[in-house]
Structure formats: structure tokens, C-alpha cells
MARVO-816745 format. One line per 4 residues: their letters; for each residue y negated, z, x negated of C-alpha. Coordinates in steps of 0.25 Angstrom, whole numbers, plus 2048, in hexadecimal, padded with zeros to 3 digits. Each point is the difference from the previous one (the first is absolute). Example, Ala and Ser with C-alpha at 12.3 -4.5 7.8 and 13.67 -1.06 7.14 Angstrom:
% MARVO-816745
as> 812 81F 7CF  7F2 7FE 7FA
% end
This chain:
% MARVO-816745
maae> 57D 9EB 117  7FA 803 7F3  7FC 7F3 7F7  80C 7FA 7F5
idse> 7FF 7FE 7F2  803 7F3 7FD  80C 802 7F5  7FF 7F1 7FD
apgs> 7F1 7FE 7FC  7FD 80F 7F8  7F2 803 7FF  7FC 7F2 80B
rpfr> 7F9 80C 808  7FB 80F 7FD  809 80B 803  7F7 809 80A
vlcl> 802 810 7FD  7F9 809 80A  7FF 80F 7F8  7FC 80C 80A
dggg> 7FC 80D 7FD  802 80E 806  7F4 809 805  806 806 80D
mrgv> 7F8 800 80C  7F6 7F4 7F6  80B 7F6 804  7F9 7FD 80C
ftaa> 7F7 7FA 7F7  80A 7F6 7FA  809 7FE 80D  7EF 7FB 806
flac> 7FD 7F9 7F4  80D 7F7 803  7FD 7FE 80C  7F7 7FC 800
ieei> 806 7F5 7F4  809 7FC 80B  7F5 7FE 809  7F9 7F7 7F9
lgdr> 80E 7FA 7FB  804 7FD 80F  80D 804 7F8  809 80B 7FB
lagh> 7FB 802 7F2  80F 804 7FF  805 7F5 802  7F7 7F9 7F4
ldli> 805 80B 7F6  80C 7FE 7F6  801 80F 7FC  7F9 80E 805
agts> 7FF 80D 7FA  7FB 80D 806  7FF 811 801  7FE 80B 808
aggl> 7F7 7FB 80A  800 7EF 7FB  80E 802 7FF  802 805 80E
ialg> 7F7 7F3 804  807 7F4 7F5  80F 805 808  7F8 7FB 80C
lasg> 7FB 7F4 7FC  80C 7FC 7FA  808 803 80C  7F8 7FA 80A
rsgq> 7F3 807 802  7F3 7FB 7FF  7F4 809 7FA  7FD 802 80F
qmld> 809 806 805  800 809 7F4  7F4 803 800  802 805 80E
lfrd> 80A 809 7FC  7F8 806 7F8  7F5 802 80A  806 805 809
hgrd> 80A 808 7FA  7FA 806 7F5  802 80E 809  80F 7FF 800
ifsg> 803 7FD 7F3  7F6 80D 7F9  805 809 80B  806 80F 801
swpg> 7F5 808 7F5  7FD 80D 7FF  7F3 808 7FB  807 803 7F0
rqlf> 80C 7F6 804  7FF 7FB 7F0  800 80B 7F9  80D 803 805
mpky> 808 7F2 802  7FA 7F2 805  7F4 7FE 805  806 7F9 80E
srkg> 80E 7FF 806  807 7F4 7FE  806 7FD 80F  7F4 7FA 806
ldrl> 7FE 7F5 7F1  812 7FF 803  7FF 7FC 80F  7F5 7F6 7FE
lqae> 807 7FA 7F4  80B 7FE 808  7FB 7FD 80B  7F9 7F5 7FB
fgel> 80C 7FA 7F7  80A 805 806  811 7F9 7F9  7F8 7F8 7F7
lmrd> 806 7FF 7F2  7F8 7FC 7F4  80A 7F4 7FC  7F9 7FA 810
lslp> 7F4 801 7FC  7FB 7F2 801  7F6 7FF 7F1  807 808 7F3
tcis> 7F8 80E 800  7FF 80A 7F6  7FC 80E 805  7FB 80A 7F6
ayea> 808 811 802  804 80B 7F5  80D 807 800  7FB 80E 7FB
vsgq> 80E 807 7FE  803 7F7 7F8  7F3 7FD 7FA  801 7EE 802
trvf> 7F6 7F7 805  806 7F9 80A  7FE 7F3 806  807 7FB 80D
ktfh> 801 7F0 802  805 7F7 809  80B 7F6 7FC  7FC 7F6 7F9
aedl> 806 800 7F1  80F 803 7FE  7FE 80A 7F5  7F9 809 80C
ywgh> 80A 80C 807  7FE 80D 808  7F4 7FC 807  800 7F4 805
dqpv> 809 80A 80B  7F8 808 804  7F7 803 80E  7F4 7F8 7FF
wrva> 7F8 80F 807  807 807 7F6  7F9 7FA 7F6  7F3 7FF 805
aats> 802 80F 803  806 802 7F2  7F4 7F9 7F7  7F4 806 809
aapt> 805 811 7FD  7F4 804 7F9  804 80D 7F8  7F8 80E 807
yfap> 7FE 7F6 80F  80F 7FC 803  80E 804 7FC  808 7F7 7F8
vqft> 80A 7F4 807  810 802 7FC  809 7F6 801  80B 804 7F7
eeda> 805 80F 7FE  7FB 803 7F5  7F1 7F9 802  7F1 802 803
hvdg> 7F7 7F4 7FF  7F1 805 801  7F3 7F3 7FE  800 7F7 7FA
gvwa> 7F3 803 7FF  804 807 7F6  803 7F7 7F4  7FB 7F1 809
nnps> 7F5 801 808  7FC 7F4 7FC  80A 7F9 7FF  7FF 7F3 7F9
miai> 807 801 7F5  80D 803 806  7FE 7F2 809  7FD 7F8 7F4
teav> 809 805 7F5  80C 7FE 80E  7F8 7F3 800  804 7FC 7F3
rrlg> 80F 809 7FC  805 7FB 80E  7FB 7F2 807  7FD 7FC 7F4
qgla> 7F0 7FD 800  7F7 7FE 7F3  7F4 809 800  7F8 7F3 800
dirl> 804 7FA 80F  800 80E 806  7F4 802 80B  7FF 80E 803
lsvg> 7F5 809 80A  800 80F 7FD  7FB 807 80D  7FA 80D 7FF
tvap> 7FD 80C 808  7F2 801 7FE  804 80F 7F8  7F7 80A 7FA
raqi> 800 800 7F0  803 80F 7F8  7F3 801 7F8  7F9 80E 7FA
kslr> 7F2 802 802  7FF 801 7F0  805 805 7F4  7FA 80C 7FF
kgrr> 806 800 810  80E 7FD 7FD  803 80A 7F2  7FD 80B 80C
mglv> 809 7FB 809  810 806 7FF  80A 800 80C  7F7 804 80D
gwak> 7F6 7F5 7F8  809 7F2 800  807 807 80E  7F9 7F6 807
paia> 7FF 7F3 7FC  80F 802 7F9  806 7F5 80C  7F4 7F7 7FD
llqg> 801 801 7EF  810 7FF 801  7FE 7F4 808  7F3 7F9 800
gpam> 801 800 7EF  80F 7FA 7FD  7FC 7F4 80E  7F2 7FD 7F6
gthf> 809 7FE 7F4  809 7F9 807  7F5 7F6 807  7FB 7FD 7F4
qalh> 811 7FD 7FA  800 7F8 809  7F3 7F7 7FF  800 800 7EF
llgp> 80F 7FB 805  7FD 7F4 808  7F0 7FF 800  7F4 800 809
dhyl> 808 7F1 805  80B 804 803  7FD 80D 806  7F7 80A 80B
rigd> 800 80C 802  7F8 808 80E  7FD 80C 805  7FA 809 7F6
raeq> 7F6 80D 800  7F7 7F6 7FF  801 7FB 80D  7FE 80D 809
aapv> 7F5 80A 800  806 80B 7FF  80E 805 7FD  80A 804 80B
aldd> 80D 807 800  80B 7FD 801  805 807 80D  7F2 7FF 806
vdac> 803 7F7 80D  7F3 800 806  7F9 7FD 7F4  807 7F6 7FD
qpla> 7FF 7F8 80C  7F4 7F7 7FC  806 7FB 7F2  804 7F7 80B
aigh> 7F3 7FA 7FF  800 7FF 7F1  80D 7FB 802  7FA 7F6 808
rsal> 7F5 7FC 7F9  807 801 7F2  80C 7F5 803  7F2 7F6 808
dswp> 7F9 801 7F1  80C 7FD 7F8  808 7F5 807  7F9 7FA 7F6
qvkq> 807 802 7F5  80D 804 80A  801 7F2 804  7FE 7FA 7F3
llgl> 80A 80C 7F7  80B 7FC 809  7FE 7F1 806  7FE 805 80D
daag> 7FA 7F6 80E  7F9 805 80B  803 7FC 80B  7F5 808 806
pqpl> 7FF 80D 80A  80C 800 809  808 80B 807  80C 803 7FA
egts> 80E 800 805  804 810 804  7F0 803 7FD  7F7 808 80A
% end
């Protein structure tokens, strides 16, 4: 169960927040990082948090943690079912329709979360998406404030499907008769500002009380070789770096906004591009598997910082219930 806020002693302890970036199969890194942190801690990390936010793959992992699953269980989901998620494609399909069928992903999410609703989650949770018919950003939330409506009544599996419906990869997800929800990564691949806003606006926290751990997915940065090269780039030239540009640029901007708002003692970012040797496509199931080792190593290296930031006490490595 999530740690409760002591309303009689505001500011008596940090308000602990976990934010998880999107990145498709690169979520293997995120899940492995969290699994190792939990192994060191000897407990589920969710029980030491006050708020969790996620986008796309990070949204799926966030929903898993908030529903009682361990980091290891989420890592197993990515490693064991990557080919089920990215299935139903054929050469050239992406030119005319989404690259992959939704069937494999939706079946997996329904099997994983069943009839669980957002309001059933024990930890305040925020999951980003984008409603493309009305052109509106969307954040699905648990029922943690009185002025919230609609989103907390939605099935967890469908929210997970919506936040991970990456344009050109998966078809949009519908909740009513006139909507089409796509991947929250189109506007908030790094959901840190969503979490900070929610903590201040609806959970009554001051910026000085927030401690935020932000975990990326070692995503490639959008870069060009030179100004000379850039001057000759049109639609074809910019097509390849387009996703990295649309997700990586805003994610980096969000990182610096959160850092400036909270300060380096209250904010920690893990999993940026520099931690990996070569970029990996978000749907490359095989190439993403080695990211588990990188995530594990990152957790070991950063544990002292994570421990200090969130005020955690390690019980030492030990098996967690439901973890193989």
C-alpha cells in the first residue's frame, strides 16, 4: 500500500515522486533499474512513494507498480512479451496504416490488468495521453482529489493502451464515441512537470517538500551532423530523426524545468542518452534486451543518490513476493 501523507505535520517528510519516460521496448531499461532498486531496498518501491507518473512504456510500468506489481514483474513482461506487443506487421504496412496490429498489445494488457479501474490503484497515479480528435492533452488520474472526474472510472488496461498508442506504430484507442487517444509521448514523454503540477495543485505540496526521481529510457537524441547538412534536409532528411526530435527535445526541456524548479538536491534524473553506447529503436525487441544489464548497473551506481533523495533505508537484497 502506498505511504500515507501525514496531514497533521505538513512538510515533516519529503513528498516522494517517481516519473517514468516513454520509449517502447526501451522500457526494459526502466523496469530493470526499478527491479534492482527494489532488490537493494528489500521492498516494493511503490510503498515508499506518494505519487507516480508515466508516459507510454513508462505509463505501463507506472500502472504496474501502482497496482502492486514489482519492478521485476514489469521487466519480465517486457522481456517475455515484446514480440506479442510488436506483432501483426508486414513489409510496407507502416506507409499506409499503423505498423503493428493492436491485438497482441491489447490482449496482453487485458490479461495483465483485468477489470481493474484507475480508482482501484492504491497510489496516486497520473498517465499522459493525447486526444487527437479534439486536439487536447489528457492526463488519466486516480481519484486523489475531489475535483477530478471521468478518468478514474476507466479500466487500467485501456489507459495503458492509450498512453502507449504511438502514432504510426499503433492505432489510437477509443473511450467514447468521438475520441481517438494516442501516445502521451507526443507532448509529455517525460512526465515530470505533470507530476510537479499535480503535487502542488491537487495534493497541496510546496516545491520545497517534493523529491522527484525521473527515469528515462536511454533514448537517442535528435542530432544532425552540421549546419551545412541541415541546410540540405527536407521532408525525407528529417523523417528519420522526427520521433527522437518530437519526444527527446521536449523531454530534455522538461528535465531542465524540473531541475530549476526543485533544485539538484530535490531532483534526480536517471537514464539519459549518455548511459548507452548506441541508439536502439523503440520497437527493436532483440536490441533492447541488453538494456536490462545497463538498467541494473545504473541502479547500483545511483543507489546512494536515490536513497538520499527519497529517504530510503535498505534492508539488503532479498526476494520480493511475486518476483522470480
